[in-house]
N, C-alpha and C positions, 0 to 999 in steps of 0.2 A: 490467450492463455487463461484458463479458468483457475480461480484460486483454490478450488477443491481438488485440483489435479495433483496426482502423486508426483513427488520430486523424481522418483525412479523413472518417469517417462521422459526425462530430459537428459541431456548429455553432460551430466555431472560426474566427477570421478567417483569410483567405487569407494575410495577412502572417505571422501566427503559425505557421500550418502550414508555410509555406515556410522560415521561420527554423528551426523544429524539424527539418524534413527536412534542412536543411543541416548540422545537428548530429548527424544519424544517428538521430533520434528519430521513429519512424513509428507506434508502437503505444501503447496505454494503459500497457502494462507498461514500455516504454522510458521513458515520461514519469514514471511513478511512482517509478522508480529514479534519475532524473536529479537532480542537485543544481543548484538555481537559481543559485547562485554561479558554477558552471561555465558554465551556459547564458548568463549575462550577458556572457561574453567573446565571444559570437558577434555579428557585425554585425547590427544591427536588433533585438536582443533587449534592450529597455529596460524601464522601469518598467511601461508598459502591458502588455507581454508577460508580465512576472512576475505582474501582477495577474490577467490572463486565465488563466494556468496555475494559480495558487493557487485561483481560483474553480472552475475545472474539476476540480481534484483534490479539492476539498471535496465534490463530488457523488459521489465513490467511497466507498461505505459498506463496512464490514467484510464484509458478506454478499457483496459483489462481489469480494472478495479470496479466493475459494475457501474462505470461512469463517474465515480467519485475521484476527486483530486485531493491528495494529501497536502495539508498545510504545514510546512516546515519552516518557512521564512516569509518575509514580506513579498518576495517575488512570486510566491505561489498563490497569492490572493487574486480574486477575479478582477479584471480590468473593466468589465462591463457593469453598467448600472442597472441591475436586474434583481429579481428575487431568486433566492437559492435555498436548497435544502442544506442543512449543516448537521454535523455530528459533534456534540459537545464531549468534553473529557469524560463524562459519565456514560457515554454511549447513547444518549438520547438524540433522536432526530427531530428537528424543528425547522420551520420556515422563517427566514430572515431576509432583509434587504442586503445586497452585496456590500453596501457601504457600512453596514453595521457588523460585519464579520470581524471579530477580535482575534488576533493572532494566537494569543495564549489561552483562549477559552475553547476554541473549536479545533478539531483535528482534521476534518474533511469537509468538502463542500461539493455540491452538484448544482449546476445552473438549471433553473426552470426556464425552459425556452418557450417563447410565445407560440401558440399553435399556428400552423401554416394555413393560409387561406384555401378554401376548396377550389379544386380545378374546374369543376362544372356545377 
């Protein structure tokens, strides 16, 4: 699933699609950035809509986020002792060691994998 993909390409209810469109949300990227609390202010966006959005967002895996893993809690931090690319709260991308990733300063990380040895 690409983040620039239109939500209308997925099996979401017409009601939910119309409500999201009235909020200016038309792509997977828009929806993944949206705050449910803010969306609940829109007419027609109730508990069922929140449930549908949460279920839909659960289907988005880190691989579908261009290889980035979102950091929301300690369990999301990398277990490996390697270098990573990280995105800070200002949106800047930098390289840090995985042991230096701070939960409240960075929003996403991507492991920098060592290159594979040549086959021949």
